[in-house]
N, C-alpha and C positions, 0 to 999 in steps of 0.2 A: 504494500500500500504506500502511496506517496505521502509525504509529510503534509499534515493538515494544518500545521502552524505556519507554513510558508505559503508562497504563491503556488497556484496549481502548476504541476509539471506539464511539459509539452506532450505532444502525442507520442505514444509508445511506438517503437519500431515495429515493422510487420512481423507476423508470427513466423517462427522458424519453419513450420510445416509448409506453409504456403510458399515461402521462398524456395525451399528445396524442390517442391513440386513444380514451381514455375520454371526453374532451371531444367527440370526433367521434361517439361512441356516442349522446350526448344529442342532437346535431344529427341523427343518423340516425333516431332515434325521431320527431323532429319532422317531418323530411322524409318518413319512411315514412308517417306519418299523413296528411300533406298529399297524397301521391299515392295514398292509399287502398290501401297494400299490406296483404296478409294473410299472416302467416307470414314466415319468413326467405327464402323463394324468390320473394316477390312482385315484387321489383325486378329479377330476373334473367330473361333469355331465352336459350335455347340454340338454336344453329343448327349442324347438321352441316356439315362442310367438303365442298367439291366439288373433287376433284383429278384428274379424269379427263383433262383437257387440261393439258399442261405448258407452256403458252404464256405464262403470267402472270409467270414469273420464270425467270431464267437461273441455274442452280446454280453457285455459285462453285467454282472449282477451286483448292483450297488447295495452296500449295507451301511447302517449307521456308523460303523467303525471306520468307514472310508472318509468320513467328514471330520475335520479337526474341531475340537470343542472351543468354545469362546466363553470368556468370563463375563457373565451378564451382570454380576454385582457391580463391576466398574461402570457399566453402562447405566445402571440404575442411578448411581451417584451423579453421573453427568446429566442424566435426564432431569433429576431434581434440582440441579444447579443451573439449568438452562433458563435464561430470562425469557419472558413472553415478548418483550420488545427489546430490540438491539439497536442502540444508538452508537454513533462513532465516538462522540465526546461527552464528557461530563463537565459541569462547572466546578471550579475550585472553591468558590465562595468568596473570592477576593474582589470580584466585580459583579454588579447586578447585570441582569440579562441585557438591558438596554445599552450598556456600555461595551458589550462585546461587538466584534466586527459582524457584519451581516452574514458572512460565511459561517462564522462560529455560532451565531445565533441559530442558524438552520441546523447545524450539526449537533447541537445539544438539545434541540426541541423536536426535530423531525426524525422519525424512526428510520434507521438504515434498512431494517427489515422487521417484520413481525413473524413470530413463530406460530404457525397455525396447526402444526401437528408435532408432537414430541413424545415418543414412546418406544418401548422395546417391541420390535417386530422380528420374530424369528431369532436370529443369532446376533442381533446388534441393535443399535439405536438409530431410528429413522427420524430425522427432523426436516420438516417441510416449512418453507417460509413464504411470506407474501411481501413483494417489493412495491413501494409506492408508485413506481413507473411501469408496472406490468409484470406478468409472470410467465409469458409464453416463451418456452425454451428456444423456439425457432426464430425469435426476434433478437438478434445479436446486438447488444448495446455497447460493447467495448472491444478493444483488441484482445483482451483476456478472453472474452466469450468466443471470438473468432478462433483463437488458438485452442480453446477448449473444444470447439466444434458445436457447442450449444450453450445456452445460458442456464446454468444450474439454478434450480429453485428448491433443491433438497440435497441432503447428504446422508449417507449411510455409514455409520461409524461402529467398528467392532473393537474388541480388546486387542486385536492384532496390531492395529495402528498405534495403540498406546504402548505396545511393547517394542516398537521400532527403536533400535538403539540410536538412531539419528534424531529422534524427536526432541530429546532434551536440548540438543545443540540448536535445533531450529527454533525452539521456544525461547532459548536464551538470546539468540540473535534478534528475534522479533522484539523482545523486551528492550534490548539495547537500542534498537532503531527508534522505538517509541520514546525512550528516555532522552535520546539525542534530539528527537523532534521537539519534545517539550522544552528542553534546555535551550533550543534555538530561539525561543521567544517566551521567556519566563513571565512576562507581564500580560500574556494573552488572556488570562482568566479562565482558561480551559485546560483539561487534561484528558489523556486517552481513557476510554472506558475499558479498563482492565478488569472485567468480571472474572478475571484470570483466564489465561489462554487455554487452560484445560477445558473450558467451555466455549472455545472459539467456534463460531457457527460453521466455518468452512472446512472443518476437519472431516476426514473420511472420504468415501467415494462419492464424487459429485454425480447428481442425478437431475433429470428434468422431467417433470410430470406435465402432460399437456393441459391446456385450459379446458374448462367444462365444455363438452361437445354440444353444439347446437343441433346437430342431426346425428342420428344413430350411425356410429362408425361401422365399417365393413368388418373390422377385427382390430386386434391389438398387436402392435409390433414392439418387441423389446429390442432396442437398438444399442449395441455396444460400439461406441465410436472408436475411430483410429486414435493412436497415441497423439498425433498432431492434427488439429483441425485443418481441413482442406476443402476447397470449393467444389471439388469433383464429387466427393462423398455427399456433400450437402445437397448438390443438385439431384442426386438419386433419391435421397431421403425426402426432399421437398416434393419430388414427383409422387412418391408413395403417399405422402400426406395429402396431396391434391387429389389422389385417387380415392380418398375417403378412409384411410387407415389412421387410427389414433396411435401415437408413438411415444414411448417412454425412452428417454435417452439415459444411458449409463456410461460413465467414463471407464475406459479400459487402459490400465497401465500395469500389465503383469510383470512388474519388476520383482526382483528377489528382495524381500524385506531384509534390511541390513546390507544392501548392495555394496559392492566393493570388497567383500570378503575374499580372501585368497586361500585356496586349499593346497596344502603341501602333500604331495604324494610320492612316497619313497618305495612303497611295496604294495602288494595286493590288498593287504588289510587297510592301508590308508585309502586305496582306491574305492573299496566298498564303503568305507566310512564316509568318504566325501560324497559318493553317489546317494547314500541314504540321507545325509544332511541336506543336499541340494533338493532331493525329491520332497523332503518334508517342507522346506522353505517355499518351493514353488507351489506345492499343493495348498499351502496356507494362503498364498495370494490368489490362486484360482478359486479357492473356496470362498474368499471374501466377496469376489464378484458374483459368484453363484448365490451367496446369501443376500446380496443386494437385490438381485433379480427376484429372489423369493420374497423378500420384504416388500418390494414394489407391488408384486402381484397380490400378496395378502392384504396390503393396505387398500388396493383398488377394490378388492372383493368386498371389503367392509365399508369403505367410505366413498367410492367412486362408482355409483350405479350406472353412470353414463358410459363407462368403459366395458367392452365385451370381454371379460376375463375368461370366457369359455372358448375363445378363438384367438390363440396366441401363436405368433411366428417370431422366432428369435433370429436376428440378423446382426452380423458383425463384420467390420472392415479392418483388415490388417491386424494390428494387435488386438482389436476387438474380436476378430474371428477366433483368436486363440482361447478366449474365455467362453465362447458359445457352447462347445461340447460339455464342459463341466456345469455350466448354467442349465443346459438342457437335461443333464443327468439329475440335477437337483430338482428341477421342476417336473420331471417325469412326464406323466400322461397329460399334464397341462399344456405341453408343447405339441403343436400339430405339425409344424414344419420349420425349416431353418435355411438360412442363406449364409454361406461363409465365403467371404471375398478376401483372397490373398492370405489364407491361413495355412497352418501346417500342424504336424504332429511331432512329438518328442521335443519339448521346449529346451532341453539341455542341448540337443544337437543344433537347434536353431541358434541358441546363444553362442555355441562354439564355432558355427560356420557362417553366421550372418556377417555381411559387410557393413551393416548399420550399427550394431551394438552387441556387446558380449553379455548384456543383461546383468552386469555387475558381478559376474562369476569369473574368477581368475584362478589360475593354477600355477603352482611352483613344482615342477617335476624334478625328481631326484636324478642322480646319475644313471644313465641307461634307460630312463623312463620317459614317457611322453610321446612315443612313436605312434604310428597309425594303429597298431594292434592295441596299445593301451587306451587310446582315445575311443576306439570302438568298444572295448571292454567296459569303459566307464559309461558310455551311452546305454549299453545293455543293462548294466547294473542299476542305472538310474531308472529305467523303465520297470525293472523288477520291483523296485521300492515304491515307485509312484502309484498313487491311487486315483489321481484326478487329471493327469496329463491327457490331452486330446487323443493320444495313442490308445488310451483305454476308454475314456468317456465318449469318444465319437461313436463307438459301437452302439450306444443307446439310441442313436438316430438311424440305425441300419434299416429299420422297418418303416421309416417315416419319409415324407418327401423332403429332399435336400437338394439345394442348388449350390454348386461350388464353382468359384472363379479362381484360376491360378495362372501364373505366368511361367512359361517353360524356361525362361532365363532369369527367373527371380533370384536375386542374391541377398535381398534384405530378409525375407522369409524364404530360405533356400528352396528352390524348386523341388528338390528331392523330398523335402518334408511335406510339400503339397501333394506329391504323388502318393506318399505313404498315407496321408490323411484321406485321400480318395479311397484307398483300399480299406481303411478302417471304417469309413462311412458306408462301405459295401457298394462301391461304384455308383455314386449319385449322378443326377443330371449335372453335366459339367460344361463350362465354357473355358476353353484354353486360349490364352493370350500368347501370341508369338512375340514375346518381349519380356521385360522385367517388371519389377514392382511399380516403379513410377510410371512406366508406359501404360501398365494396366489401369492405374488410377486416372491417368490423363484421358484415356478413351472411355472411362466408365460412364460418364453422362450419356454417351451414345447408346448405352445398354439399358437405360432407364425403362424403356418400353418392355423389353424382355423381362427385366427383373419384376416390374410391376405386374405384368401379365402372369408370370410364373407364381408369384405370391398369391394372386387372386385365385388361380387354378388350384394351388395346393391347399387353400383354405376352403374351397367350395366342394371338394370331394367328400361325400358323406362317409366314405370308408375310413377317413382319417379323423373322424370325430373323436374327441378325447374321452378317455375313460372317466375323467372327472365329470364331464357333461353327462355321460350315461349314468354315472352314480347319482348325480343330482336328480335326474329324471326318475330313477328307480326310487329314490327317497321320497320324491313328490308323490309318486304313485302309491307307495306304501302309506304315506300320510293320508292320502285320500281314502284308502281302504280302511285305515285304522285312525279315526279322529282323535283317539286318546294318545297317539304316538307323540313322544316328546321330541323336541328339536335338540 
């Protein structure tokens, strides 16, 4: 946050994601000309999935033990400490209100946000807010919103975030910036509203709930956004919204909690220990995103009757697609279909082979270690220990409609991991891009018709109706037959 005791800062520089993709756009035009493409679909080829024989993949049987536990007592304390109205500044008492600057008068009297929902839902704390200038996640108000990919109006917080070893340092730096800001103008008569940063409203996984729907939506999309907001993804999502789908946005940043940790591997025991530790840490992050989706759906069932929670499609872009399989595994029969764009399986392999990022996972190999055989052994050991990696959880989508986009030359989410994901999804409907990650995104808006049409067809097929919907119908019928039945 910029200092509020000084003059307002200038415009923030453009978001990293858009800058990277704009440079990729230039490369895309060059590559497109080189391969002789005509129009936005020239680099894409579609192939319908073949799922008649269920021999290619064994569907994972998820158990409660697969899901890491969360400390809800911590969340209850934060819930109870969360204010109903959150203001940027408080008065120090040294000056009356009329002697404050007009800007400071507004910041101490007008709410920055009002908390309209604040409770434990599932495995964490869900806090939904109301902004004075509107709450539509699709209306981007700032460069921060553009970088985020949507404007958050809610946050899901679990004990995992509170256990992040980087959190104390982040909080200390925030307090120092606030103290320096106050010291810059000690006669202002205002101070930062430090309801303590433990109850900072923007902690946790950012989410965006749609405004109340004026007409009945065709269905509900749970949208896991890419790690960096970009105009190409936004155009596809806007098209789906224009087609009548209600959309819940959820941030996706499947980083390893405590990123930057280095694993020293001198022998086979060290290798297996590292694989187990990495699997546990990655599972924790994947689980938090799945818990966020679960909380969103549960909240909507109880408080948003305008949203059709019996017709749910999960869609993810890039990093967002990495968390779609565990989210689908958590939601189970509530999910009817899924779209995965530029995703992959085996997150450790993606981290080790990606040209974009190592995911915060680093290795110190001992003498004679670290060759190809060791690296492959480490990846296999990781999959043995992981419970929530897409390599396992993607199989829960094997009997459901799935659309996959992947780039044959992708080096950000390596193409091989996309091929493996396709196998674990049991050969879904697939669009192949003759290019890499950025090229795929650059041409993505031209695929809006196909994606929107596919989603509509996947949700219209009566054979894919959810077990949850059938259960509700059965309960309603039982209630009609037995008026004394309790709810």
